[in-house]
Each structure stands twice: as C-alpha cells, then as structure tokens.
MDTraj code that builds the backbone (N, CA, C; nanometers):
import mdtraj as md
import numpy as np

residues = "UNK UNK UNK UNK UNK UNK UNK UNK UNK UNK UNK UNK UNK UNK UNK UNK UNK UNK UNK UNK UNK UNK UNK UNK UNK UNK UNK UNK UNK UNK UNK UNK UNK UNK UNK UNK UNK UNK UNK UNK UNK UNK UNK UNK UNK UNK UNK UNK UNK UNK UNK UNK UNK UNK UNK UNK UNK UNK UNK UNK UNK UNK UNK UNK UNK UNK UNK UNK UNK UNK UNK UNK UNK UNK UNK UNK UNK UNK UNK UNK UNK UNK UNK UNK UNK UNK UNK UNK UNK UNK UNK UNK UNK UNK UNK".split()
xyz = np.array([
    [0.0836, -0.1178, 0.0000],
    [0.0000, 0.0000, 0.0000],
    [0.0887, 0.1251, 0.0000],
    [0.0539, 0.2216, -0.0820],
    [0.1279, 0.3474, -0.0899],
    [0.0506, 0.4585, -0.0223],
    [0.1229, 0.5509, 0.0376],
    [0.0626, 0.6663, 0.1031],
    [0.1322, 0.7919, 0.0539],
    [0.0560, 0.8904, 0.0124],
    [0.1132, 1.0190, -0.0268],
    [0.1249, 1.1041, 0.0985],
    [0.2470, 1.1421, 0.1301],
    [0.2720, 1.2250, 0.2470],
    [0.2752, 1.3713, 0.2060],
    [0.2275, 1.4582, 0.2930],
    [0.2249, 1.6010, 0.2645],
    [0.3302, 1.6728, 0.3475],
    [0.4062, 1.7579, 0.2793],
    [0.5069, 1.8394, 0.3455],
    [0.4431, 1.9680, 0.3940],
    [0.4732, 2.0055, 0.5177],
    [0.4343, 2.1356, 0.5720],
    [0.5486, 2.1817, 0.6606],
    [0.6121, 2.2923, 0.6227],
    [0.7278, 2.3419, 0.6950],
    [0.6889, 2.3804, 0.8382],
    [0.7593, 2.3251, 0.9356],
    [0.7302, 2.3585, 1.0748],
    [0.7571, 2.5052, 1.1081],
    [0.8449, 2.5699, 1.0326],
    [0.8806, 2.7087, 1.0622],
    [0.7872, 2.8097, 0.9975],
    [0.7582, 2.7936, 0.8667],
    [0.6793, 2.8968, 0.7982],
    [0.5427, 2.8489, 0.7516],
    [0.5177, 2.7188, 0.7597],
    [0.3900, 2.6649, 0.7148],
    [0.3841, 2.6400, 0.5646],
    [0.4945, 2.6661, 0.4945],
    [0.4988, 2.6435, 0.3501],
    [0.4730, 2.4975, 0.3161],
    [0.4123, 2.4754, 0.2010],
    [0.3755, 2.3389, 0.1610],
    [0.4490, 2.2906, 0.0369],
    [0.5502, 2.3637, -0.0055],
    [0.6288, 2.3224, -0.1225],
    [0.7711, 2.2928, -0.0799],
    [0.8194, 2.1782, -0.1247],
    [0.9531, 2.1317, -0.0945],
    [1.0323, 2.1306, -0.2244],
    [1.1553, 2.1785, -0.2203],
    [1.2402, 2.1833, -0.3380],
    [1.3586, 2.0896, -0.3182],
    [1.3854, 2.0065, -0.4196],
    [1.5028, 1.9207, -0.4186],
    [1.6156, 1.9981, -0.4857],
    [1.7264, 2.0176, -0.4145],
    [1.8408, 2.0906, -0.4678],
    [1.9425, 1.9894, -0.5205],
    [1.9648, 1.9937, -0.6511],
    [2.0630, 1.9064, -0.7137],
    [2.1841, 1.9875, -0.7528],
    [2.2907, 1.9177, -0.7803],
    [2.4140, 1.9843, -0.8209],
    [2.3956, 2.0653, -0.9474],
    [2.4230, 2.1908, -0.9389],
    [2.4188, 2.2792, -1.0536],
    [2.5594, 2.3348, -1.0704],
    [2.6169, 2.3101, -1.1837],
    [2.7530, 2.3526, -1.2066],
    [2.7537, 2.4586, -1.3144],
    [2.8090, 2.5745, -1.2813],
    [2.8205, 2.6845, -1.3760],
    [2.9678, 2.7118, -1.3994],
    [3.0013, 2.7462, -1.5208],
    [3.1387, 2.7807, -1.5523],
    [3.1438, 2.9141, -1.6233],
    [3.2529, 2.9842, -1.6060],
    [3.2733, 3.1144, -1.6689],
    [3.4118, 3.1157, -1.7318],
    [3.4208, 3.1367, -1.8636],
    [3.5522, 3.1388, -1.9282],
    [3.6405, 3.2495, -1.8713],
    [3.7670, 3.2160, -1.8474],
    [3.8639, 3.3142, -1.7979],
    [3.9120, 3.3976, -1.9163],
    [3.9019, 3.5276, -1.8992],
    [3.9431, 3.6210, -2.0041],
    [4.0878, 3.6645, -1.9863],
    [4.1245, 3.6918, -1.8610],
    [4.2620, 3.7348, -1.8365],
    [4.3035, 3.7004, -1.6940],
    [4.4327, 3.6825, -1.6786],
    [4.4924, 3.6567, -1.5476],
    [4.5987, 3.7640, -1.5287],
    [4.5802, 3.8478, -1.4285],
    [4.6679, 3.9622, -1.4078],
    [4.7399, 3.9499, -1.2744],
    [4.8708, 3.9675, -1.2779],
    [4.9489, 3.9733, -1.1550],
    [5.0176, 4.1085, -1.1510],
    [5.0032, 4.1758, -1.0392],
    [5.0684, 4.3056, -1.0248],
    [5.1216, 4.3188, -0.8829],
    [5.1988, 4.4201, -0.8595],
    [5.2500, 4.4456, -0.7253],
    [5.1307, 4.4728, -0.6340],
    [5.1223, 4.3989, -0.5270],
    [5.0147, 4.4197, -0.4311],
    [4.8871, 4.3430, -0.4602],
    [4.8827, 4.2594, -0.5631],
    [4.7600, 4.1845, -0.5855],
    [4.7574, 4.1080, -0.7156],
    [4.6465, 4.0433, -0.7372],
    [4.6259, 3.9696, -0.8610],
    [4.4771, 3.9660, -0.8901],
    [4.4423, 3.9307, -1.0131],
    [4.3015, 3.9311, -1.0512],
    [4.2805, 3.8330, -1.1654],
    [4.1757, 3.7539, -1.1550],
    [4.1341, 3.6662, -1.2640],
    [4.0002, 3.7193, -1.3114],
    [3.9965, 3.7664, -1.4359],
    [3.8725, 3.8203, -1.4929],
    [3.8067, 3.7166, -1.5824],
    [3.6747, 3.7120, -1.5757],
    [3.5993, 3.6228, -1.6636],
    [3.5193, 3.7056, -1.7623],
    [3.4696, 3.6389, -1.8655],
    [3.3911, 3.7082, -1.9666],
    [3.2502, 3.7390, -1.9163],
    [3.2094, 3.6730, -1.8091],
    [3.0735, 3.6905, -1.7588],
    [2.9735, 3.6010, -1.8298],
    [3.0177, 3.5351, -1.9358],
    [2.9320, 3.4453, -2.0121],
    [2.9304, 3.3092, -1.9448],
    [2.8113, 3.2610, -1.9124],
    [2.7972, 3.1324, -1.8449],
    [2.8027, 3.0193, -1.9477],
    [2.8751, 2.9140, -1.9148],
    [2.8825, 2.7970, -2.0024],
    [2.8482, 2.6723, -1.9231],
    [2.7998, 2.5704, -1.9927],
    [2.7698, 2.4427, -1.9286],
    [2.8993, 2.3704, -1.8961],
    [2.9027, 2.3124, -1.7778],
    [3.0184, 2.2341, -1.7363],
    [2.9676, 2.0945, -1.7050],
    [3.0258, 1.9952, -1.7666],
    [2.9824, 1.8575, -1.7443],
    [3.0703, 1.7919, -1.6391],
    [3.0053, 1.7407, -1.5345],
    [3.0785, 1.6690, -1.4301],
    [3.0040, 1.5405, -1.3989],
    [3.0641, 1.4573, -1.3225],
    [2.9990, 1.3332, -1.2806],
    [2.9023, 1.3555, -1.1651],
    [2.8992, 1.4760, -1.1091],
    [2.8200, 1.5019, -0.9885],
    [2.6948, 1.5855, -1.0135],
    [2.6570, 1.6080, -1.1391],
    [2.5444, 1.6961, -1.1696],
    [2.4144, 1.6457, -1.1088],
    [2.3930, 1.5146, -1.1044],
    [2.2675, 1.4598, -1.0527],
    [2.2684, 1.4381, -0.9020],
    [2.3774, 1.4708, -0.8361],
    [2.3870, 1.4513, -0.6921],
    [2.2898, 1.5448, -0.6204],
    [2.2146, 1.4900, -0.5260],
    [2.1201, 1.5717, -0.4487],
    [2.1944, 1.6283, -0.3284],
    [2.1880, 1.7604, -0.3131],
    [2.2572, 1.8264, -0.2041],
    [2.1677, 1.8489, -0.0828],
    [2.0393, 1.8741, -0.1074],
    [1.9486, 1.8967, 0.0046],
    [1.8054, 1.9054, -0.0447],
    [1.7146, 1.9072, 0.0516],
    [1.5740, 1.9375, 0.0272],
    [1.5451, 2.0624, 0.1084],
    [1.4801, 2.1604, 0.0455],
    [1.4631, 2.2924, 0.1042],
    [1.3179, 2.3374, 0.0949],
    [1.2693, 2.4041, 0.1980],
    [1.1352, 2.4630, 0.1942],
    [1.1363, 2.5790, 0.0953],
    [1.0418, 2.5791, 0.0016],
    [1.0338, 2.6871, -0.0976],
    [0.9941, 2.8192, -0.0342],
    [0.9261, 2.8129, 0.0793],
    [0.8786, 2.9349, 0.1443],
    [0.9849, 3.0114, 0.2201],
    [1.0635, 2.9407, 0.3002],
    [1.1595, 3.0102, 0.3868],
    [1.3049, 2.9694, 0.3637],
    [1.3279, 2.8652, 0.2839],
    [1.4640, 2.8231, 0.2545],
    [1.5253, 2.7293, 0.3571],
    [1.4500, 2.6917, 0.4598],
    [1.5043, 2.5984, 0.5592],
    [1.5383, 2.4655, 0.4932],
    [1.6512, 2.4098, 0.5312],
    [1.6985, 2.2825, 0.4781],
    [1.6552, 2.1710, 0.5720],
    [1.6021, 2.0613, 0.5144],
    [1.5678, 1.9461, 0.5959],
    [1.6967, 1.8832, 0.6470],
    [1.7051, 1.8648, 0.7785],
    [1.8245, 1.8105, 0.8417],
    [1.7849, 1.6858, 0.9198],
    [1.8646, 1.5797, 0.9035],
    [1.8373, 1.4541, 0.9712],
    [1.8853, 1.4535, 1.1148],
    [1.8659, 1.3396, 1.1801],
    [1.9079, 1.3238, 1.3200],
    [2.0592, 1.3379, 1.3369],
    [2.1336, 1.3208, 1.2265],
    [2.2796, 1.3329, 1.2321],
    [2.3266, 1.4765, 1.2046],
    [2.2319, 1.5711, 1.2013],
    [2.2598, 1.7125, 1.1748],
    [2.3174, 1.7384, 1.0354],
    [2.2937, 1.6461, 0.9445],
    [2.3369, 1.6600, 0.8052],
    [2.2133, 1.6785, 0.7176],
    [2.2274, 1.7503, 0.6055],
    [2.1121, 1.7672, 0.5161],
    [2.0586, 1.6322, 0.4677],
    [1.9271, 1.6219, 0.4601],
    [1.8601, 1.5035, 0.4082],
    [1.8849, 1.4978, 0.2572],
    [1.9309, 1.3826, 0.2075],
    [1.9615, 1.3702, 0.0646],
    [1.9011, 1.2465, -0.0011],
    [1.8490, 1.1549, 0.0763],
    [1.7947, 1.0298, 0.0219],
    [1.6428, 1.0268, 0.0348],
    [1.5763, 0.9579, -0.0597],
    [1.4300, 0.9477, -0.0580],
    [1.3784, 0.8958, 0.0761],
    [1.4422, 0.7910, 0.1264],
    [1.3982, 0.7316, 0.2533],
    [1.4087, 0.8332, 0.3675],
    [1.5143, 0.9145, 0.3657],
    [1.5316, 1.0173, 0.4691],
    [1.4214, 1.1230, 0.4607],
    [1.3800, 1.1584, 0.3381],
    [1.2717, 1.2561, 0.3208],
    [1.1433, 1.2013, 0.3814],
    [1.1130, 1.0747, 0.3523],
    [0.9920, 1.0115, 0.4069],
    [0.9967, 1.0134, 0.5591],
    [1.1090, 0.9728, 0.6163],
    [1.1220, 0.9706, 0.7626],
    [1.1077, 1.1104, 0.8222],
    [1.1693, 1.2113, 0.7580],
    [1.1640, 1.3482, 0.8077],
    [1.0210, 1.4010, 0.8044],
    [0.9514, 1.3798, 0.6932],
    [0.8128, 1.4288, 0.6798],
    [0.7223, 1.3600, 0.7806],
    [0.7369, 1.2286, 0.7968],
    [0.6539, 1.1576, 0.8946],
    [0.6778, 1.2083, 1.0367],
    [0.8017, 1.2433, 1.0675],
    [0.8370, 1.2889, 1.2021],
    [0.7974, 1.4351, 1.2268],
    [0.8060, 1.5207, 1.1239],
    [0.7922, 1.6649, 1.1434],
    [0.6668, 1.7297, 1.0845],
    [0.5911, 1.6560, 1.0051],
    [0.4736, 1.7120, 0.9396],
    [0.3512, 1.6277, 0.9723],
    [0.2644, 1.6768, 1.0603],
    [0.1450, 1.5982, 1.0942],
    [0.0645, 1.5660, 0.9692],
    [0.0252, 1.4401, 0.9555],
    [-0.0552, 1.3948, 0.8414],
    [-0.2003, 1.3822, 0.8847],
    [-0.2885, 1.4169, 0.7937],
    [-0.4335, 1.4076, 0.8252],
    [-0.4878, 1.2734, 0.7921],
])
top = md.Topology()
chain = top.add_chain()
for i, resn in enumerate(residues, 1):
    res = top.add_residue(resn, chain, resSeq=i)
    for name in ("N", "CA", "C"):
        top.add_atom(name, md.element.get_by_symbol(name[0]), res)
traj = md.Trajectory(xyz[None], top)
C-alpha cells in the first residue's frame, strides 16, 4: 500500500519542498593579471555548461517558502528518498 505524504514546513507553514541538485556553472577566464600588491582573474561573464559526474547529486531538500533545509538526526542535510519520508513523517502531521 502506498501513502502520499504532505510536506508542511514547521517554521513557515509552507507546503512546497524543493530538491536541490548539483548545478555547475562555468565562466571562461578572459585574463589573469598579476601586479605588485595583488592579482586578478577576470571572466567574460558568459555562463557555459560544465559537465561533471556530480550533476545529478542531491545536495538537500529545502522549503520553498523560507529556505530551511531538511536536516536529519545526524545534523546533516537530508539527501535520500527514505530520509525525506522519515523526516516528513516525524515533522509534518498527516491528516
């Protein structure tokens, strides 16, 4: 039997949960400057896609209303489906 669980943020009452996955942005380097007293790496400001092996990695689940991150009993961000289910069952009263 399957049960649809409802998320409700304990802090703000928001009902939308966002899954944060790895987003990788890259910016081409335009110049590298070294001078007395400092240095500077300038980019073109143009965003490019960067392909990595970690793009699909889930970093956290966050309340869309207030930005609070779901944190497990180990004080680490919740990243697995099973952890989300456990967190919602523990922190969000179901009707």
